N, C-alpha and C positions, 0 to 999 in steps of 0.2 A: 409488626411492633418495632419501635425505634430501638436502635442499638443501646442507647443509654438506659432505657427501661429494662432491657434484658440483663444488662450488667448489674443494675440495682437488685433485680430479682435473684440473680445468682448470688450476690453478696448476702442477702437476707437468708438464703437457704444454706449457704456454705459456712458462714461465720460461726454458728453454734457448733458445727462439726469440727472446725479447726480448733476452736477453743477447748472442746472436749478431748481432742486427740493429742494436743500438744501439752508438754509439761509447762506448768506455770512457774516462772522464775522471778523472784523479787528484785528486779533491776531498779532499785531506788536511785534517783539521780536528779540533776537539774539540767534544763535544756532551753534552747530558744530556736524558734523557726521564724524566718523573716523574708520579706521582699524588699529590694531596693527599687523604689519606683522610678528613680532617675536612670538606672541602667537596665532594669528588668531582671537583674540577678536574683536568684532565690538561694537560700541557704539554711543550714541547721548546724547547731553546735551543742555539745553535750559533755558533761563530766560526771563521773560516778566513782563510788568505791565498789567497783565490780569489774572483773576482767573483760577487756575487749568490748567496751560499751558501744563503740562505733560500728560493730557488726550487727547490732540489733536496733538501736534507737532511731538514728536519723535516716530518712528516705527523702531524696530530692530529685526532681526531674525538671529540666529546662522548659520554660513556657507552660508548665503544668502546676507544680506546687511543691510544698515541703511538708513532711510529717515527722513528728517525734512521738514514738510510742514507748511508754515506760511504766513504772510501778510494777505490778505483776503483769509482765509484758506479754503481748500477743503480737508477733511480727506481722500477722495478716493485716493489722491496721495500717502498716506501712505500705505493703504491696497493693492491697485493695484500695486504700485511700488514694494512692497515686492513680490507680486505674480508673476510679470513679471520677476524679478531677480531670483526667485526660479525656473522658467521655463528654466533658462540658459542664459537669455539675460543680457547684461552688464548694468551698471548704466546709461551710456549715451543713450543706446537704450531704456531703460525703461522710462527715462524722456522725450525723444523725442516723444515716442508713446503717453504719457499722455498729453503733451502740444499740440500735433497735434489735439487731440479731445476736447480741452478745449476752449470754446468761451470766457472765462474770464481769459485767461493766462496773460494778461497785468497787472493784479493785484496780481498775484501769486508770491511767492518766495519759491523755492523748491531746496533741495540739496539731492544727493544720493551718496552712496559709496557701491560698491559690495564687495564680499568676496575675489576678486582678487586685490582689491585696485583701481579699475577704479572709477573715480569720475565724477559727472556732477552737474551743478548748473544753476539755472535760477532766475534772478531778473527782474520781469516785469516792463515795462516802467512806469506803473502807481502805482508802490509801493511808499508809502509815503517817501520822503527824510528825513534824509539821509538814502539811501538804497544801498546795494551792496554786493558782495561776493568775496571770493578768494578761489581757489582750489589748492591743491598740491598733492603730492604722497600719496594717501590713505586717504585724508581728505578734507573737505570743511567747511569754515566758512562763515556765512551769517547773515545779519542784515537789519532791516528796521525800520523807524521812530526813528532813532538814533539822539542823540545830535550832534555827529560829524561823518564825513566820514572816520575817522581813526579807527573805531571800529573793523572792520573785519580783517584788517591787524595786529592790536594789538593782536587779538585772535590767528592768525596764528603764530606770533612770540612766544607767550607764550606756545602754544601747542608744537612747535618744540623744544623749549629750556628747557621745564620741563622734569625732570626725574621721573621715577616711573611707576606705573600701568597706563593703559589706562584711568581708572577712574580719577586718579590724574591729568592727562594731560588735560582731558576734563574740569575738574573743573577749572584748571588754565586758560584755554581759557575764560571761563565765567567771572572769576575774572578780567582778563585783559580788557574785554569789559566794565565791570562796572567801572573800573579805568579810562577809556576813556570818561566816562559820560553816557554810556549805553543808555537805552531807554529814550527818551526826557521826557516822562511822569513820570518816576520813576521806581519802582520795586514792584513786588507783589508775583510772584510765580516762581518756578524753578523745574527742573527735570533732572534726569540722569539715563540712562539705559546702561548697559554693559552686553554682552552675551558671553558665552564660545566660544573658537575657534573651538571646536569639538561638533557638535550637537548630542544630545541624541535621537532626533526624537520627543521629547516632549518639546514644547517651554518653558513652565514654569519651567522646570528643568534646562534649559540652562541659566537662568538669574543669573548672579553673583551679579549685583546691579540693583535694580528697585526702585528708590527713587523719591518721589514727595513732594514738599513743596507747598501746595495749596494756602496759603494766609499768608504772613508773612512780617513784616516791613523790615527784612533783610534776604531775601530768600537764598542768597548764603552762608551766615554765618550758617544758619540752615542746608543747604544742606551739607556743610563741616562737621558739627557735625554728621549728619546722615550717611555720608559716613564712617567716622571713626567708628561709632557704628556698621555699617554693616560689616566692615572688622573684627571687634572683633567677631561678631556672625558667620562670615564665618569660623573663627578658631574653634569656638564651634561646628559648624556643621561638620567640618572636623574631630574633635576629636570624635564625635559620630560615624561617618562612620568608622574611624580607630578602634574604640572599637568593633564594630560589626564584624570586621575582626580579632579580638583578638590581635591587635597590640597595646598593652596597653601603652608601653613606648612612642610610637609615638603619641598616643591619648593624653597622659598627656602633651607632649610638645606643642601640639596644644591648649589644655585647658590653659596652663600656659601663652601662648602668649595672649590669650583673657583676662585673668585676669590682666596681666600687662597693657594692653591697657585701661581697665576699672576696676581698683582695688576696686572701691566702688559699683560695680554692684553685688548684692547678687545672682542673677541668675547664673552669671559666676563663682561664688565661690562655691555655693552649689553643683552643679552637679559634678565638679571635686572632691569635697570632698567625695561625694557618691561613685565615681569611686575608689578612694583610699581606702575607707573603705571596699568596696566590694572585692578588690583584696588582702586584708589583711594588707594594709599599714595604719593601724588605727591611729598610733601615728602622722603620717603626716597629716591625715585628721582632727584631733581634733582642731588645731588652726583655720582652715578654718571654721569648723562648729561653733566654738565659735564666730567668727566674724559675721557670718550670723545671728545666733540666737540673738546676741546683737542688730543688726539693726532691725530685724523683727521676733518676736517670732512665727509667723505663720509657719515659716519653721520647727520649732520644732514640730508643730502639724502635718505637712506633713510627717515628717521622719518615724514614725511607720507604715504608710500606704504602704511604698515602698516594704517591704518583701512580701506583699500579691500579688504583681504584678511582682515579680522577679527582682526588681531593687536593692535589698539588700539581703544578706543571712537571712534566717529565724532564727535569733539568738537573743534571748531575751537579753542575756548578752551584746551583741554588741550594741543593740539599747539603752539599759540603760547607757552604757558607753558613748555613743555619747551625749545623752540627759543630762548627768551630767554636760556638759560644758555650757548648756543653763542657762541664768539668772534665779535665783530662786526667786519666789514671797515671 
């Protein structure tokens, strides 16, 4: 018997047991799952008046698919949905299999998109109004317990009209939902996950963005701030990778982009300065070191430790020259 058939049989047998054994929690929310067909990136984003919504609703795996499981939530829809799509089944096939084995499907709201852009969504008859969903080419927007029944269509419009990375488009959809009134109870937490278009085979290496706002008076404002910060650190990480390949100029370009995004972040200034000093461009590094040391003298304490671990040349004169720009007591 084929592996995919065995997985489907297991799902049909196990899902009623999982539904019966787990406590049903009313995680009312709005969310979006989507594929960027240009990059292959998959993602999911969510906001709710419920603590730590990101730990339950979004499930995403590179080159497989994305799932949002909400309303009276059953997390097995996320884990098993990903597993079924990984076996080669489409999003509609995966959702159909899970719903068929769920005695509580009338209170579920679930959406899935696979790596080919197939989408499927289900809004149970007993989801608390206003509740509904809309699906399109490579995306699905869904919501329940909303103030208005215009939320999911507003999300669709924002997603389709927004330019930029998939992460930016997902966030735009959430903001559009909130602008329509969002969750009738208010707002508390939010999350956003985006994975690479090409899998490394190791799921945690494939996550471009994995952001969660657990409890905040303005979760989408905070999520936007974290997304921008994450982008800056992605540039830093890219610079580190390029540096290990001895592509110094490309690394400095990546570091510079990060510094421009967050010019007051000492971490993003210090390490590029170290790189410049290490490759002999000391004069360029000194203004950066001076700025960092002025903000936090602890960086000047760290600097002499770096030659011992190969992060700077073991050159006493170089270290003294750099430390000379630190504030003197």
